[in-house]
C-alpha positions in Angstrom: 159.5 120.4 144.4 162.4 118.8 142.4 162.6 115.3 141.0 160.0 112.9 140.4 157.8 111.0 142.3 157.0 107.4 141.7 153.2 106.2 141.1 151.8 103.0 140.7 151.4 104.1 136.8 155.5 105.3 136.9 157.6 108.0 137.4 155.9 111.8 136.7 157.7 115.3 137.5 156.8 115.9 141.6 155.6 119.4 140.2 152.9 117.6 138.6 151.3 115.9 141.8 148.8 118.8 142.4 147.2 118.8 145.5 147.4 115.6 147.1 146.4 113.9 150.2 149.3 112.1 152.6 147.1 109.3 153.9 144.2 107.2 152.6 143.5 103.5 151.7 141.7 103.0 148.3 141.6 99.4 148.4 142.0 97.7 151.8 141.1 95.2 154.2 141.1 96.0 158.3 139.0 93.0 159.2 141.4 90.4 161.5 143.1 88.2 159.1 141.0 84.9 160.8 137.7 87.0 160.0 138.1 88.0 156.3 135.4 85.4 154.7 132.9 86.1 157.7 129.9 83.3 156.5 127.1 86.4 156.2 128.6 89.7 157.0 126.0 92.1 158.6 125.1 94.4 155.4 124.9 98.6 155.6 121.7 99.9 155.3 119.8 103.0 156.1 118.3 101.8 159.3 122.0 101.1 160.4 124.2 103.4 158.8 124.6 105.8 161.6 125.9 103.0 164.1 127.9 101.5 161.6 129.7 105.0 161.5 129.5 105.8 165.2 131.5 102.7 165.7 133.1 102.1 162.8 134.8 98.8 163.4 132.1 97.2 165.1 130.3 95.7 161.9 132.4 93.7 159.2 131.0 94.4 156.3 132.2 98.5 157.0 135.9 97.4 157.5 137.1 96.7 154.1 137.2 98.6 150.7 137.1 96.3 147.6 134.7 97.6 145.4 135.8 99.1 141.8 133.1 100.9 140.9 133.0 102.6 144.7 136.1 104.0 144.6 135.9 105.0 140.7 133.3 107.4 141.7 134.9 108.7 144.6 138.3 109.1 143.0 136.6 111.1 139.6 134.8 113.1 142.5 137.9 114.1 144.3 139.6 114.8 140.7 136.8 116.8 139.8 137.4 119.2 143.0 140.6 119.7 142.0 142.8 116.8 143.9 145.6 115.2 141.9 147.1 112.7 143.9 146.2 110.5 146.4 149.2 108.5 149.4 147.5 105.0 149.3 149.1 103.3 152.7 147.6 99.4 152.6 150.6 97.7 152.8 151.5 94.3 153.9 148.7 92.8 156.4 146.3 94.8 154.7 145.7 93.2 151.4 147.4 95.6 149.2 146.4 95.4 145.1 148.9 97.3 143.3 146.9 96.5 139.7 143.9 97.3 140.6 145.2 100.5 142.0 146.9 101.3 138.8 144.2 100.3 136.5 142.0 103.2 139.3 144.5 105.9 138.5 144.5 105.1 134.5 140.3 105.2 134.8 140.2 108.3 136.8 143.5 110.2 135.9 144.2 110.7 139.7 147.7 109.3 140.8 148.0 106.9 143.1 151.6 106.6 145.2 151.6 103.3 146.7 153.3 102.7 150.4 155.9 99.9 151.5 156.2 97.8 154.7 153.9 96.3 156.8 151.4 97.4 159.6 150.6 96.4 162.8 151.7 93.2 165.1 147.8 91.8 164.8 147.9 92.0 161.0 151.7 90.3 160.2 152.3 86.8 158.9 154.0 84.7 161.0 157.5 84.7 159.2 158.0 88.3 159.7 158.8 87.3 163.1 161.7 85.1 162.0 163.2 87.8 159.8 166.3 90.1 160.9 166.3 93.4 160.7 168.7 93.5 157.5 166.1 91.0 155.8 163.3 93.3 156.3 165.4 96.2 155.0 166.2 94.6 152.1 162.5 93.7 152.0 161.8 97.4 152.2 163.9 97.9 149.6 163.0 95.7 146.9 159.4 97.1 147.0 160.5 100.4 146.3 163.3 99.8 143.8 161.7 97.3 141.7 158.1 96.0 142.8 155.8 95.5 145.1 153.7 92.4 146.4 154.5 90.6 143.4 154.3 93.2 140.7 156.6 95.1 138.7 154.7 98.0 140.5 157.2 100.0 142.7 156.2 101.7 145.7 156.7 105.6 146.3 156.8 105.7 150.1 157.7 103.6 153.1 154.7 103.1 155.3 152.3 103.4 156.8 154.6 101.7 159.1 152.4 100.5 161.9 153.4 100.6 165.6 151.0 99.5 168.7 151.8 100.7 172.3 153.5 99.4 173.4 155.4 98.8 170.3 156.3 95.0 169.7 159.6 93.4 169.3 158.9 92.4 165.6 157.0 96.3 165.0 160.4 98.1 166.1 162.8 95.5 164.3 160.5 96.5 160.8 160.6 100.5 162.1 164.3 100.4 162.4 164.4 98.6 159.3 162.4 101.3 157.4 164.5 104.0 158.6 167.2 102.8 157.2 165.5 101.9 153.8 164.5 105.4 153.5 168.3 106.3 154.0 169.0 103.8 151.4 166.2 104.5 148.8 165.6 108.3 149.7 161.6 107.5 149.7 159.7 109.5 152.5 158.9 107.2 155.6 155.3 107.4 157.4 154.4 106.0 160.5 151.3 104.6 162.2 152.3 105.4 165.9 150.6 103.5 168.5 147.6 105.0 171.0 149.5 106.7 173.4 150.8 110.2 174.0 154.4 108.7 174.2 154.3 106.6 171.5 155.4 109.5 168.6 158.4 110.3 171.0 159.1 107.1 171.1 158.8 106.3 167.6 161.2 109.3 166.7 164.0 108.3 168.8 163.6 104.8 167.0 163.5 106.2 163.2 167.1 108.9 164.1 168.8 105.7 165.9 168.7 104.4 162.8 169.8 107.3 160.9 166.5 108.3 159.6 165.9 111.6 158.3 163.1 113.3 160.3 162.3 116.1 157.6 161.1 112.8 155.8 159.5 111.0 158.3 155.7 111.7 159.0 154.4 110.7 162.1 150.5 110.4 161.4 147.2 110.2 163.5 147.9 112.9 165.5 144.3 113.8 165.4 143.9 110.9 168.1 147.6 110.6 169.8 148.7 114.2 170.8 146.6 116.9 172.4 149.4 118.4 174.4 150.9 121.3 172.5 154.4 120.9 174.1 154.6 117.3 172.7 153.9 118.0 169.8 156.4 121.3 169.4 159.3 118.9 170.9 158.6 116.6 168.0 158.3 119.7 165.3 161.2 121.1 166.6 163.0 117.8 166.2 162.7 118.1 162.1 159.4 115.5 162.0 156.5 116.2 160.2 153.2 115.9 161.7 149.8 114.4 159.9 146.1 115.4 161.1 144.6 113.2 158.9 140.9 112.2 160.6 139.2 114.8 158.6 135.9 114.1 158.0 135.6 112.7 161.3 132.8 114.8 162.9 131.9 112.9 166.2 134.1 113.3 169.6 133.4 109.4 170.1 136.6 107.1 169.2 135.6 103.7 168.1 138.5 101.7 169.6 138.2 99.6 172.3 140.1 100.5 175.7 141.0 104.3 174.6 139.4 107.3 176.6 139.8 110.2 174.1 137.6 112.9 172.6 137.9 113.1 168.5 138.7 116.9 167.2 136.2 118.3 165.0 137.9 120.0 161.6 137.1 123.2 163.0 139.3 122.1 165.7 142.0 120.2 163.7 142.4 123.9 162.1 142.6 125.8 165.0 145.9 123.5 166.4 147.2 123.4 162.8 147.0 127.2 162.5 148.3 127.5 166.2 151.8 125.2 164.7 152.2 127.7 161.9 152.0 130.7 163.7 155.2 129.3 165.4 156.6 128.6 162.4 155.8 125.0 161.4 154.2 125.3 157.8 155.9 123.0 156.5 155.9 120.4 158.8 152.2 119.8 158.7 150.5 117.2 156.5 146.7 116.5 156.1 144.5 113.9 155.2 141.4 111.5 155.9 142.6 108.4 156.2 139.5 106.5 154.7 139.5 103.1 155.5 136.0 102.2 155.9 132.8 102.1 153.8 130.7 104.6 155.4 133.0 107.4 154.7 133.1 107.0 150.7 130.5 108.7 148.3 128.9 105.8 147.4 127.4 105.0 151.1 126.7 108.7 152.0 130.4 109.3 153.1 132.2 112.7 152.9 134.4 111.1 150.2 138.3 111.9 148.9 137.2 115.5 148.0 136.4 116.7 151.4 139.4 118.6 152.2 139.5 120.2 148.9 136.0 121.1 149.1 134.8 121.3 152.4 137.7 121.9 154.9 139.8 124.2 152.5 137.1 127.0 152.7 136.7 126.6 156.4 140.4 127.2 156.7 140.4 130.2 154.2 137.7 131.5 156.8 139.4 131.2 160.0 142.6 132.9 158.9 144.4 130.5 156.6 145.8 132.1 153.3 146.0 131.3 150.1 149.6 130.5 149.8 149.3 128.0 153.1 147.1 126.0 151.8 149.1 125.7 149.0 152.2 124.9 151.1 149.9 122.3 152.9 148.2 120.6 150.1 150.8 120.7 147.6 154.3 121.8 148.3 154.6 119.7 150.9 153.4 116.8 149.5 155.3 117.2 146.7 158.7 117.7 148.6 158.2 114.7 150.8 157.1 112.3 147.3 160.1 113.4 145.4 163.1 111.5 144.9 165.7 113.3 143.7 168.1 110.5 141.8 
């Protein structure tokens, strides 16, 4: 855990990050860019709370996080549960707000690490389609080295770089540029794969062709993407870090239209991760919740950012995970990935 991590309030020693969530959103907007000011958003009420949560992306009011008080409550609860750091992956296209994140970090004591780059095609500004790979790489590097989104706040990780299925030409250029920026800056790279079981392997090929480092590259959303263990083992054998980041989503019903799959429960996630640890891949697994909707926050009756520490960790202990294994998953692997060595 040598080196420093780059947070929204400045550099800290990576060893000071503590328990870390590797894939979250605190302030974000996942509404379609053309639908971000609806004339009369449907409110979330006690009567529709379950329906809104069960179909998370069908109510516009649920699709953006923009309440400082709700964020403050949840971050303080996370800190009280023993949390130290949250990696906030709201990037270009999702309305990143670095200065508000810095204020929340100072108010709550939770370290926040900001992501660089851009999300999936549907969220990209039109001008990115005209940028070549070199220009995209230069911009990502500037977000890490100088400041992001019109501020002097520097990103501490690249991503979540957005990939659709099939991956679009612009997304491919951004991913390749991100892998090259990873090599140039020393930042870790984290990726949102398309919703197809072949997507992670294609992403791995693009990253390696661009000279990216698989040991510092995280492929997220395994919970909804790859269920075949041979495919998982093949990715791990290439050195990539795989992330299960739907912890707290305890419904098998996946809300994305056109995707037919059953989501696992937290117990099922732990059982699969246990198998991979037993195969020798403890250091290549990351965990998180990917909170990006209002109904998952404490203020709206959700599990909040503290769920992994307060609830999942005790479940894991009962299922045979040792204290040192949990320390690796929640502390040491995040510290390794978030470390800059120079």
